[in-house]
Backbone as JSON Lines, residues from 0, in Angstrom:
{"i":0,"aa":"M","n":[0.84,-1.17,0.0],"ca":[0.0,0.0,0.0],"c":[0.89,1.24,0.0]}
{"i":1,"aa":"N","n":[0.72,2.09,-0.98],"ca":[1.49,3.32,-1.07],"c":[0.84,4.42,-0.25]}
{"i":2,"aa":"V","n":[1.66,5.06,0.54],"ca":[1.18,6.18,1.35],"c":[1.7,7.46,0.7]}
{"i":3,"aa":"V","n":[0.8,8.34,0.36],"ca":[1.19,9.59,-0.26],"c":[1.5,10.6,0.83]}
{"i":4,"aa":"Q","n":[2.74,11.09,0.82],"ca":[3.14,12.08,1.81],"c":[2.67,13.46,1.36]}
{"i":5,"aa":"P","n":[2.22,14.27,2.28],"ca":[1.87,15.64,1.9],"c":[3.11,16.4,1.46]}
{"i":6,"aa":"H","n":[2.9,17.39,0.62],"ca":[4.04,18.19,0.17],"c":[4.67,18.87,1.37]}
{"i":7,"aa":"R","n":[5.97,18.71,1.47],"ca":[6.71,19.32,2.56],"c":[7.66,20.36,2.0]}
{"i":8,"aa":"L","n":[8.06,21.26,2.82],"ca":[9.02,22.28,2.43],"c":[10.41,21.75,2.76]}
{"i":9,"aa":"V","n":[11.05,21.15,1.75],"ca":[12.38,20.57,1.92],"c":[13.27,21.03,0.77]}
{"i":10,"aa":"R","n":[14.57,21.0,1.01],"ca":[15.54,21.32,-0.04],"c":[15.85,20.05,-0.81]}
{"i":11,"aa":"P","n":[15.63,20.04,-2.13],"ca":[15.91,18.82,-2.9],"c":[17.41,18.55,-2.98]}
{"i":12,"aa":"R","n":[17.75,17.3,-3.26],"ca":[19.15,16.91,-3.35],"c":[19.76,17.24,-4.7]}
{"i":13,"aa":"N","n":[18.95,17.31,-5.75],"ca":[19.5,17.61,-7.08],"c":[18.69,18.74,-7.71]}
{"i":14,"aa":"G","n":[19.3,19.39,-8.69],"ca":[18.64,20.5,-9.35],"c":[18.74,21.81,-8.59]}
{"i":15,"aa":"T","n":[19.72,21.9,-7.7],"ca":[19.88,23.11,-6.91],"c":[20.98,23.98,-7.51]}
{"i":16,"aa":"V","n":[20.94,25.26,-7.22],"ca":[21.97,26.17,-7.69],"c":[22.92,26.51,-6.54]}
{"i":17,"aa":"I","n":[22.39,27.02,-5.45],"ca":[23.25,27.36,-4.3],"c":[22.95,26.39,-3.15]}
{"i":18,"aa":"A","n":[21.8,26.55,-2.53],"ca":[21.47,25.71,-1.39],"c":[20.19,24.91,-1.59]}
{"i":19,"aa":"G","n":[19.43,25.24,-2.62],"ca":[18.18,24.52,-2.87],"c":[16.96,25.15,-2.24]}
{"i":20,"aa":"V","n":[17.11,26.33,-1.67],"ca":[15.97,26.98,-1.01],"c":[14.91,27.36,-2.04]}
{"i":21,"aa":"C","n":[15.3,28.02,-3.11],"ca":[14.33,28.42,-4.14],"c":[13.72,27.2,-4.81]}
{"i":22,"aa":"A","n":[14.51,26.16,-5.05],"ca":[13.99,24.93,-5.65],"c":[12.97,24.26,-4.72]}
{"i":23,"aa":"G","n":[13.24,24.26,-3.43],"ca":[12.31,23.68,-2.47],"c":[11.0,24.45,-2.39]}
{"i":24,"aa":"I","n":[11.09,25.76,-2.41],"ca":[9.88,26.59,-2.4],"c":[9.08,26.36,-3.67]}
{"i":25,"aa":"A","n":[9.78,26.29,-4.81],"ca":[9.1,26.06,-6.09],"c":[8.39,24.71,-6.11]}
{"i":26,"aa":"D","n":[9.07,23.67,-5.64],"ca":[8.47,22.34,-5.61],"c":[7.26,22.29,-4.69]}
{"i":27,"aa":"R","n":[7.36,22.95,-3.55],"ca":[6.27,22.92,-2.57],"c":[5.0,23.58,-3.09]}
{"i":28,"aa":"F","n":[5.16,24.69,-3.82],"ca":[4.0,25.44,-4.27],"c":[3.68,25.23,-5.75]}
{"i":29,"aa":"G","n":[4.37,24.31,-6.41],"ca":[4.06,23.97,-7.79],"c":[4.44,25.05,-8.79]}
{"i":30,"aa":"L","n":[5.51,25.77,-8.52],"ca":[5.98,26.82,-9.41],"c":[7.25,26.35,-10.11]}
{"i":31,"aa":"G","n":[7.65,27.07,-11.13],"ca":[8.9,26.76,-11.8],"c":[10.08,27.2,-10.95]}
{"i":32,"aa":"R","n":[11.12,26.4,-10.94],"ca":[12.29,26.72,-10.12],"c":[12.94,28.01,-10.57]}
{"i":33,"aa":"N","n":[13.08,28.19,-11.89],"ca":[13.71,29.41,-12.39],"c":[12.84,30.64,-12.12]}
{"i":34,"aa":"T","n":[11.53,30.46,-12.09],"ca":[10.63,31.57,-11.77],"c":[10.86,32.05,-10.34]}
{"i":35,"aa":"V","n":[10.97,31.11,-9.41],"ca":[11.19,31.46,-8.01],"c":[12.57,32.1,-7.85]}
{"i":36,"aa":"R","n":[13.56,31.59,-8.56],"ca":[14.9,32.18,-8.48],"c":[14.9,33.61,-9.01]}
{"i":37,"aa":"L","n":[14.19,33.84,-10.11],"ca":[14.11,35.18,-10.68],"c":[13.38,36.13,-9.74]}
{"i":38,"aa":"L","n":[12.28,35.65,-9.15],"ca":[11.54,36.49,-8.2],"c":[12.41,36.84,-6.99]}
{"i":39,"aa":"F","n":[13.21,35.88,-6.53],"ca":[14.09,36.17,-5.4],"c":[15.13,37.22,-5.78]}
{"i":40,"aa":"L","n":[15.72,37.07,-6.96],"ca":[16.73,38.04,-7.39],"c":[16.13,39.43,-7.56]}
{"i":41,"aa":"L","n":[14.93,39.5,-8.12],"ca":[14.26,40.79,-8.26],"c":[13.9,41.39,-6.91]}
{"i":42,"aa":"S","n":[13.53,40.54,-5.95],"ca":[13.18,41.05,-4.62],"c":[14.41,41.62,-3.91]}
{"i":43,"aa":"C","n":[15.6,41.16,-4.29],"ca":[16.81,41.69,-3.67],"c":[17.08,43.13,-4.06]}
{"i":44,"aa":"L","n":[16.44,43.6,-5.11],"ca":[16.56,45.0,-5.5],"c":[15.77,45.92,-4.57]}
{"i":45,"aa":"L","n":[14.82,45.37,-3.87],"ca":[14.01,46.14,-2.93],"c":[14.66,46.12,-1.55]}
{"i":46,"aa":"P","n":[14.42,47.15,-0.76],"ca":[14.96,47.12,0.6],"c":[14.23,46.07,1.44]}
{"i":47,"aa":"G","n":[14.96,45.4,2.28],"ca":[14.35,44.41,3.15],"c":[15.32,43.28,3.48]}
{"i":48,"aa":"P","n":[14.88,42.36,4.29],"ca":[15.76,41.29,4.78],"c":[15.71,40.02,3.93]}
{"i":49,"aa":"Q","n":[15.59,40.13,2.61],"ca":[15.44,38.95,1.77],"c":[16.63,37.99,1.88]}
{"i":50,"aa":"F","n":[17.83,38.54,1.87],"ca":[19.01,37.69,1.92],"c":[19.12,36.98,3.27]}
{"i":51,"aa":"V","n":[18.78,37.68,4.32],"ca":[18.79,37.06,5.67],"c":[17.74,35.96,5.74]}
{"i":52,"aa":"F","n":[16.56,36.21,5.15],"ca":[15.49,35.22,5.11],"c":[15.97,33.96,4.37]}
{"i":53,"aa":"Y","n":[16.69,34.15,3.26],"ca":[17.23,33.03,2.5],"c":[18.2,32.21,3.36]}
{"i":54,"aa":"L","n":[19.09,32.9,4.07],"ca":[20.06,32.2,4.93],"c":[19.37,31.43,6.04]}
{"i":55,"aa":"V","n":[18.33,32.02,6.63],"ca":[17.58,31.32,7.68],"c":[16.93,30.06,7.12]}
{"i":56,"aa":"L","n":[16.3,30.19,5.94],"ca":[15.68,29.01,5.33],"c":[16.7,27.95,4.98]}
{"i":57,"aa":"W","n":[17.9,28.36,4.6],"ca":[18.96,27.41,4.27],"c":[19.25,26.51,5.47]}
{"i":58,"aa":"F","n":[19.26,27.07,6.65],"ca":[19.56,26.29,7.84],"c":[18.35,25.6,8.45]}
{"i":59,"aa":"V","n":[17.15,26.15,8.22],"ca":[15.93,25.6,8.83],"c":[15.31,24.5,7.98]}
{"i":60,"aa":"M","n":[15.31,24.68,6.66],"ca":[14.69,23.67,5.77],"c":[15.52,22.39,5.75]}
{"i":61,"aa":"P","n":[14.89,21.26,6.03],"ca":[15.65,20.01,5.99],"c":[15.95,19.61,4.54]}
{"i":62,"aa":"K","n":[17.0,18.84,4.37],"ca":[17.34,18.31,3.05],"c":[16.44,17.1,2.81]}
{"i":63,"aa":"A","n":[15.95,16.97,1.58],"ca":[15.05,15.86,1.24],"c":[15.74,14.53,1.46]}
{"i":64,"aa":"D","n":[14.97,13.57,1.91],"ca":[15.54,12.24,2.17],"c":[15.25,11.28,1.02]}
{"i":65,"aa":"F","n":[14.83,11.8,-0.11],"ca":[14.57,10.96,-1.27],"c":[15.32,11.45,-2.46]}
């Protein structure tokens, strides 16, 4: 019997550029990985703690076990 796991916010093991944070967010919400990466880069042009948020997610998000 296959048990379907709910979508979790995890960093994938492959297909990552730096740490896999944007890829994990994209996979969780069904968006394109490059779209999320572009949105993150564009958000860095605005004032705010985006880079700090990325670093926090890098350490908080678990790495996928599959």
